[in-house]
N, C-alpha and C positions, 0 to 999 in steps of 0.2 A: 657385684651389683649389676643389674640387668643391662642398663644402657651402656655402662663402661665396658662390660663384657662384649657387647655387640660391637662397640667402636674398636676395641682391641683386635677383634677377629678381622674386621674390615681392614684395619691398619696392617695386619699380618699379610694380607694379599696385595698390599701396596696401594690401597685406595687413599690413605690419609697421610699428609706430611707430618703431622704431630698430634698427639692427644690433646695438647693445650688448645690448639686451634679448634679441635672438635668440640670444645666446651664453651665456645663463644656465646652461644644462645640456643635455646631449644624451641622447636616449633611443633605444636600439636595440631594434627589434621583430623578433623571430625567429618566423616562422610555420612550424612543422613540419607536413608534409603539405600543402605549398603548392600542389600540383597535384591534390589530391583534390577530391571532389565538394563537400564543405562549404565548402572554401576558394573554389572557383569560384563557388558560389551566393551565399555570404554574407560570408565573412571578409575577402576582399580589398576588397570594397565597404565593409565596416565600418571597415577600416583607412584607406581613402581618406577616409571621412567624418571619422574622427578627425583626420587630417592637415588637412582643410579647416577643421574646427572649431578646431584648436589651433595652426595655423600662426603665429598672432600671440601665442601664450601666453607666449613667452619661452624655449620649448624648441625645440631642433632635433631632427630625426628621421633615422634611416635604417631601411629595411625590408628584412629578409633572408628571402627565401623559401627553404625547405629541404625536401628529400625524399631518398629513397633513389636516385632516378633520377640517372643520370650527368649531368655538367655541361651539355653541349650540348642534348640532348633536353629536360632539365628546364627549362633557360632558355627554350627555345622554347615549351613548354607554359605556363609561368608568364606570359610576356609576352603570349601570346595572350589570356589572361584579363585582364591589366592594361589592354590596349588597349580593352576593352569596358566599362571602368568609367564610371559615369554620375554627373553632378552632380544635386543636387536641382533641381526646376523653378524655384525662386526664385533660383537662382544665375545671374549674368550669363554669357553665352556666352564673353566675353573672359576673365574671371577663371577660369572653369571650364577653358578650354583651357590657360591658364598653369599652374594648379594640377595638372592631370592630367599635363602634360609634366614638371613638377618631381617629381611623385610617382614617375613612371617612372624618372627619373634617380637618385632616392634609393633605388630598389629594386634588389636584386641577388639572384641565385640561388646556392645552395651545395648541394653533395651532402653530406649528413650521414649517414654510414654507420658510420664507425669512430671510436674514441676520438681518433685523430689528426685526423680532420676537425673535431672540436669544438675541439681545441687550435688548429688553423689559424684557425677562425672567430674565436676569442677574440683571437688575435694580430692579425688583420685589423681588428677593431673598435678595439683599442688603438692600432694604427698610424695608422688614419684620424683618430682623435681627437687624437693627438699632432700630426699634420701640420696639423690645422685649429686647434689651440690651444684645444680645447674640453674642458670638464670633464664627466665622465660623471654623469648624474643617476640613471639606472637602466636595467634591461633587462627586457623582457617576452618570455617564451617561451610561445607559444601551441601546445598539443599537439593538433593536429587529426589524430591518429593513433589506431589501435586501442589499447585499454587494455593489451593484453598487452605493448606496446612501452614503456609508461610507465616501468617500473623501470629499464630499461637507459638510456633517454634521461636520466632523472633522475640516474643515477650519473655520466654523462658531463658533464652541466651542472655538477653539484656539484663534480666533481673538476677540471674544466679550463675552465669557461666562466662562472663567477660574475663579477659586476662587482666592482671594487675596493672596499675599505672606504669607507663614506660614501655609496655608491650603493646603491639598492634593487634587489631582484629580485622579479619577479612572474611566477608560473608559472600558466598557465591550462589547466585540464583539462576535456575534454569527456566527457559521459556515454557509455556506461554506467560507473558507478563500482561495479563488482562485479555479481554475479549473485544474491547472497543475502547474509545478514548475515555469514556466515563469510568469503566471498570479499571482501566490502567491508572487513572488519576486516583481512584480510591485506594488501590493496592499500594501505589507510590506513597500516598499520604500515611497509610498505616505503617509501612516499613520505615518511613522517615521519623516516626515517633520513637523508634527503637535504635536505628543506626544512622550514622552520619553518611553523607553522600560518598566520601572517600573510602568508607568501609565496605561499600556494596560493589560487587562485580557481577553484572548481568551477562550471562553467557549467550552469545550467538555463535555456535560452533563453526559457522562459515567464516568468521573472522580468524579462525585458526587454520583454515585451509590455506596451504602454502601459496597457491596462485592468487587467491583473493587478498591475502595479507601482503602480497608483493605489489599490488596495484599502485598504492601511494608511493612506496620507495621507487618503483619503476618510473613513475611520472617525475619524481624529484630528480633521479639520477640521469634522466634523458631530457631534461628541460630544453637543452639547446636544439634538439630535433623536434620536440613536441610543441614548444611554444608557438611556432608559426602555424601549425596544422591542427591543434587540439581545439577546434572551434567549429561553428556552424558553417563557415565558408568552405571547410574541407571535409567534415564528417558527414557522410550520407545518412547513416543510422547506426544505432547501437542495439545489440541483442544480449539479454541476460537470461540464461536458460538453465533450467534444472529439470531433466526428464528422468522418470523412474519407470521400470518395468513392473515392479511389485504393485499390488493393489492395497486396499485399506483393510483387508481381512484381519480380524483380531484387534483392530484399532478403530472400529466404527463408532464406538462410544465417544472417543476423542474427536473423530472426524465429523460426526454429526454436529458437534458443538462448534467446531472451528472451520473446517473446510480448507481447501488448498490455499486460498488467499491469506488467511490468518496463519496457516501452518508454515508457509514458505515465502510468499511474496512480501508480506508486511515486514518481515525481518531479514532473512538471508539475502534475498535479491535486492531489497531496498538498500541494505548496507553496501552492497557492491555498486549500486547506482550512485550512492553518495560519494564513494571513492572516485568514481569517474567524473561526476559533475561538479564537485566542490572545487573552489579555488584553492590552489596549493598554499599552505601556510609557509612562513619563512623557515620554520623548523618542523618537519613532519614527525619528529620524535617527541614533540611536546603535545601531550594529550589535550591540554586546554586549548591550544591553538587549533588542533585538528577538530575538536568539538565545535568551536565557534564557526569554523568554515563549513562544517556539516550542517549546522543550524541555518546558516545563510543559504545553503543549497536547498534545504527543505522549504524555506520561505519563497524561493524562486519557482517552485513547482506549480504548474497550473492545476487547479482543482479537477478531480476526476468526475466524469458524468457516467450515467448508465451505459452510454454507447462507447465508453472508453474500454470496455471489456467484452470478451467472448467467454462463455462458460460451457463446460462439458461435464458429463458424469458417465463413467463406464457402466455398461448395462447390468453387470452382476452386482453392482453396489447396493441397489435397493433390496435385493433378496438377502444379501449379507447383513444389512441393517435389521431387516425383519427377523432374521434368525438369531443374531447376536444380542439384539436389544429386546427381543420378544415383542415385536410390534405386530399389529393386525395385518392381515393379508392385503387390505386396501390402503395401507400406509404409503404415502408418497413423500419422498425426500427430494428437496430442491438443493441439497448440499453439492457444490461443485467439487469435482475431483480433478478438473483441468481448468486452467484459466490462462488467457492471453490478455495482457493489459498494455494499452498504449499510453505513455506518459510524455508530457512536454514540459520543458523548463522555459520560463520567460526571462532567464538571465541573458545578458548581452552575448555571452559566449555561446549559449546553446539554443537560442530562440529558433524554432522551426525544425530542430532535429528530433526525429522520432526515437524514443527509447522503448523497446519492446521487452516486457518481462513475461516470461512464459514458464509454466510448470504444470506437471500433471502426473497422475498415477496410471498404471496399465497402458503405458505408451510403448513405442516400438524399440526403444533402447534406453540404457542407463547412461546418462552423460550430463556434465555440467560445464558451462563455459560462459565467458563474457567476451563478446565479439564486437570490435569497433571497426566498421567498414567505412573506408574513405571514398570520397567522390573521385571519379577518374575522368579527366577532361581530354585524355589523350586519344588520338586515332592513329593506328599504326598501318601504314600502307603496305609494308612488306608482309608476306605470309608468315604465319606463326612458326612454321617449321624452320624458317631461316633465321629466326630471331633468337637472341640469347635469352632462354626461358627464365633464368634467374633474375634478370634485371629488366625485362621487358616492361615498358611503361603502360602497356595495354593490359597487363595482368591485373587482377583485382588487388587492391592495396588494403591490408587489414592488420590489426593487432589483436591477438587472441590470448586471453588468460584462461588456460584450459584447466578447469578445477579438478577433473579426474574422470576415471572410467572411460567409456566410449572407445573409439578406435585407438587412441594413444595409451589408455589405461594407466596414466601417470599424470601428476600435475606438470604443467609446462607453460612457458611463455613463448608465443610464436609471433614473429614480426616479418611481414613480407619483405623479401630481399630488395624489391624496388622502392621501399620506403627508406630505411636506414639500418645500419648495424647497431643494435642497442648496446648500451653500457649495462653490464650485469655484475653484481658482486661476486668476485671470484671464489670466495670461501664457501658460499652457500648455493650458487647456481653454476652449472657447467653446460657448455654447448654440446648438443647431441652429435655424436660422430656417426659416420656411415649414412648412406642414402637409403631410406626405406621406400618400399613400393606403396606405402600408405598414402591415401588422399584425404586431405582435410578441407572441407568446404569446396570440393571440386578441384582442388589443386594438389599436385604432388608435394610431399613433405620437402622436397628439394627447393621449392619456391620460397621457403621460409628460413629465417634464422630460428633455430629451435633450441630452447634452454630448459633443462629440468633440474630439480633440486639435487644437490650432491648427496644429501641424506633425506630420504622421504620420511616425513613424520606425521603421525596421526594428529588430527586437529585438536583433540582433547589434551594430548601431551603438550602441544604448543601452548594452549591456553592455560593449563595448570602451571606450566613454567612461568608464564607471564603473570599469573596471580602471585606466585612466589616472589617474582622480581618487582611486583607492584606496578606493572606496565598497564596503566588504565586505558590507553588508546586502543586496546583490543577488545574493549567491553562497552556495553550500552549504558550510557548515563540516563538519569531520570529525564532530563531535558530532551535528549536524543529520542528516548522512547516515546514521550508524549508528542513530540513533533511528528514522528512516524504514524502514530495512531490518529493524530489530528488530520493527517493527509489521507489515510485509508478509510476512516470510519464513514465519511459521506458516501463513498462508493459501496461499501458493505451494506449500508442501510438501503441504498437505492436498488440493489439487486437481491435483497433478502428473500423475495418471493418470486424471483424470475426463474422459470423452468430452464435448467441447463440442457444443452444438446446431448443426447445419448450417443455413446460410441461403443463399439464391441470390445475394444481392448487389443493391445499388442499390434502386430503387423497388419491385422485386419482393419485397423483404422484407416489405412491408405490415406486418401486426401480429405477425409471427413472433418478433420480438425484444422485444416489449412485456413488461415484467415488473411485478410488484406486490409490495408489502411486506405480509407477514402475520406478526404476532407476532414482530417483530424479525428475520425472515428475508426473503429475496427468492426469488421463483420466477417462471418464465415464465408469462404469463397464459394462453396457448394451449398445448394439448397438442402435442407434437412430431408432425408428420405422419409417417405410417409410411414413406412413400417417401423421407423425408430421414434416417431412422435409419441408422446405420452397418450395412452388410450383415453384418459379422462379429460384431456384438453379439447374443448369443442373447437371445431373449425369454422371459419367465417361462413362457409356454405350452409351451416346448420341454421343460419339466421336469415335466410332468403325471404321469409314471410314478414319480416319487420316492416311496419308501416313507414312510408316515406315522408310523413308529416308529423310535426310535433308542435302543439299549440297553434295549429292551422298554418304553420310555416314549413318550408322545406327542411327535411332532416337528412343529414349524412351520418352514417354510423358504420364503424369498423373497429378492429383491434386498434389500440392506441397508436402504434407506430404507423399503421396504414392510414389512420385517420389524420394524423399530423402531416403526413406526406401529402395527402389529398388537399388539406387546408392550405398548405404552403403553395401547392400548384395553383389552387383557385385564387389565392391572393396575387400570385405572379400574373396570372391571366387577366385579372381585374386591373392590375397596375399597367400592364402593357397596353390593354385596350383603352384605358383612360388617358395614358400619355399620348397614344396615337391620335386620340380625339381632341384633347385639350392642351397637350404639351406638358402637363404636370399632374402629379398624383399626391393627394393629401391623405395620409394614413395615420389614424389615431390608435395607439396601442395601450392595452392594459398592463398593469404590473402584477406582482405576485409570482408564485412558483409555477402555475399552470402554463403560461406561455413560453417558459424558458426553452422547452423542447422544440417549440415552433421557431423561436429565434435561431436556435442552433441549426435547425433544418434549413432555414432560409439562408443562413450564412455559409453553409457547407455544400449545398446542393443546387442553389439557384443563381448560377452565374450570369444568366441572361436577364435577371431582374433589372428594371430600369432605375437603379438607385440614383443615378445622376439627376433624374427629374422627379425624385420622390421627396416629399416633405414629411418628416417624422414628428408626430405630436404625441403627447401623453394624455391618456384618458383620465388618469388619477396619479397622485403622488403622496407619499408620506412626508410629514413635516420634519424631515431630518436633512442635514447637509447632503448635497448630491454625491459627495464622495463616501458617504456612509453605506455600509453593506446592506442596510435596510431600505435604501432608496430604490425606487422603481427604475429611475434613470440609470443608477449604478448597474443594476442587473441588465438593463437593456444595452448599456454600453459594453459590458463584459461579454455578453452572449451574442450580440449582433453588430452593434455600430463599429466596434474596433476591427471587425472582419470584413466590412463592406465599404464601398466608396460612395458614401452619402456626402455631398458638399456640406461643409461645416455650417454654412448659413441656412441650410435646409433642416437643421435639427433644432427642435423647440422644446427644451425642458421647461417644466412648470416653475415659475418664480416663487418657490417656497422659502427662499433664504435671501431676505432683503435687509439692508441696514444692519447686518450681523445679527438679525433676529429671524426666528422661524414662525411663519404663518401668523404674523400679527396683523389684525384686520386693518388698522390705520395705515399700514405700509402699502395697501392696495394691490397685493399680488394677484388677486382674482380679476380685478379690473384690467390690470396690465395684460394678462393672458387673453382675456376676452377681446381686448382691442387688437392684439396681435392676430387672433383668429379672424376677426372682422376685416382686418387689413389685407390678409393674404388668402383666405379661403372664400371663394365666391359664395355669396349668400349664407356664409357660415355653415355650409353643407359639406361635411367631410366626404371624400369619395368612399372611404371604408373605415368603419370603427370595429375594432376587435374587443370583445368583452369576455369576461369569465363569470362564473357564478359561485358565490360562497355557500357554505352549508346552511346558512340562515336566509338565503335568498338575496343577499346583497349583490350588486354589480357595480363596477367602477369603485368609488368610495361612497356610494349611496346606500345607506343602511336602513333596515326597517325602522319606521317612526322617525326618520331623519327630518330635522326641522327645516332644512334647506335642500334644494336641488331636485325634489321630486315633482315640483310644479312651479309655475310663476315665470317671470321674465328673465331672471338671472341665468347666465350661460355657464359661468364658472363659479363654484361655491367652496366655502370651507365647511367641513363636516367633522363629526366626532365618531371614531371607531370604538366598538366595545373592547377591542384588544389593542395592545401597545404596538407601535406608537399611536396614541389616540387621535391626534390631530391629523387631518388629511385635507388635500385639495382635490377637487373632482370636477369633471364636466357634468352639467346638469342633465336630467332626463330629457327635458324639452330640446336641448342642443343635440344630444345623442339621436333623438328621433328625427332630426332634420337631415341625417346622413343618407347618402344614396344607397349604401349597403351596410348592414350590420351583421357580423359573424359572431356567434356565441360558441366558445369552446368549453366543453365540459368533459373532464377526464377522471377516471378512477372510481373504485368501489365506494370510497368515502362520499361521493356525490350521488350515490344511488337514491338515498331517501329524498333529497331535495328534488331530484329529477322526477321521481314518481309523484311527488306532491305537485310540482309545476304542471305535470300532464293533466291534472284534475282541476286546478284553480282557475279563476278568471282573471280579469284586469284589476288587481288589487296592489298597486305599487307601494302603499303605505305599509302593508304587511310583508310583501315580497317585491322589492324594487325591480327585480329582473322581469316580473310580470308586466311592468309598465313599459318595457321596450317594445315599441311598435312604430317603425319608421313611417312618417306621414305620407311620404311620396317615394319611399325606397323599399328595399327588400331585406327581410330578416332571414338568415339561414342558421340552423342549429347544427353544430358538429359535436356529437355525443358518442363517446366510445362505448363498447359493449358492456364494460364493467359498470359504468355509470347508469347505462340504460337498463341492464338486466340484473345487476348485482352479482 
């Protein structure tokens, strides 16, 4: 019989203790996409390694390659790959030859295209086991196919190819797991209808990289050294980097859809980030405990903004896309092939520590590493030549998890000698012997304790072994996946049309992709060379003829970033001038999404702003609790107030939540706010009111045909919005027009139509409330970016 014949042959070369043990249970491994690129490069080798490792475990195996290709050509392609399988260097040639021969005999090819094909496969597995008298232990289905095929395959497996009761099912899924949060949720819901959570193993092959996989064990085994220093008081910054020299040629179809952030940062680098930032569970080997700590770490991450990232694209990418995807010559791609992202955690442990995630194609070297750089408070008086180099407190202090390639060309863990000698597991990691002349981050290797794996293993071999052993902590759960997409999707949406910086590729990039951290944002260090700018992107100089008036009032126009910068400067000048004259500055701010970039600019770049003498008022508010994400005050607090030193009693949120009720007229919230304004603001004339404009012409929460607030004696009113949340509180138009200065900020292509309309209409506040803004004894200034002005 086939299986027993194979087992007896293996027994003959000393691999098995007894044939009885070999019959404890049978495992069928089905590799879908068996003739694809990933299978050829890694998966078959990983399955062969599993067979070599487990041939004496008490389980017997069969391996089923499957694809859409017809039987004969598929068989030929698959066995061409299997014949090239290799044994590890420490395996004896004789045993290797026998095991390879047996692995080939235990492998067969199937065409899996229709529901009937899956039924036939199931019947063949059952027949084989019945003939051999073996009990089924379980089945592994490895999906090495595009994600669009997952649902159909899952349906077929669930309906006709599940193992019998008592045997387990493990389904292995390759990324990408969705394109954003919504698509990931949809795919997760579809798969959940066919498989239980414990049956699914989502592969992120970086979790199989030995240096990455050792981050948690390292933290656990070195708690005594790390507990005092693994925090914001001692860590200066953390870098998580994956650089590649190859470009996207041959993969532009995938890259156009995903880009570097979805390809690498959202998964590989984020998982490493979690291992670094999460609190250590009591038992790092318990998958459920690890997952809960990771989810808590995700919840602590501060949301990403547009200015949290710098983006690049190597110059040849566009022509490769046009050639491979047969695009027109004028096709312009904004897909980033390089990204640097600054991430902050608001946890008590990590608050204020910058985490830099960087990856790109066509860079100067191939290398991956996680680098934790510690603060150094030491100053050494004696010259460096006289100091003990290995233990000098003035040397940089760092811990590096070296993923591979680069100068070391091997996975490694490096710890500065002036930190501590780490505890490392003796059986799997060994200290490097001999002093090399290599330098890592500017320091000779002799400055570090250096450890490398006793046996270097491919990531897929590690993960396939963990699937066999049901080690779920090396895989991405549904909760983990959705938490990651929830974190990254807002950034991806905000940069979807942002033109990346072009770079030539390789060593010619020089300093072009260097970036720096400034006030919680990142920006390229060097200005973009003119010759690398996109030829179809108009420059500000092209618009010198733009009129300096809009609706008979002064107009300031520029690209959005320059415009917001100018507006922030103008607000600061107004504040400083007013405080110098009268001792205090009353500023009324609008809510919504438009002013968020202004709030961030003020918080991060205007340290001379006289916040101590500034009173902050709300122009309008949504009738939700102030702690609700929909609240204008909540947004103002998150993006400005928590970052500047405004005295607590100078902050005046609108009283929308009184007596545990929201905007109930008899609670008198509008009267309360009106009285507060009258008591504190001289003549109820704000020094500056900042407004926005809705696409329907509304401003503050004054909407077209509004029953209140457009005229009359009331200063603060309740209004109804056409969109949720419907109830609003707002300053009235007459009160706004008493201000000494009113600035109106209009951003984005979506505001082009209303901007064009407003340039033509007269004073018609019932149709377009913004047209009624006309300060009676003050000045109105329009800040309109080029996209809103010109479309």
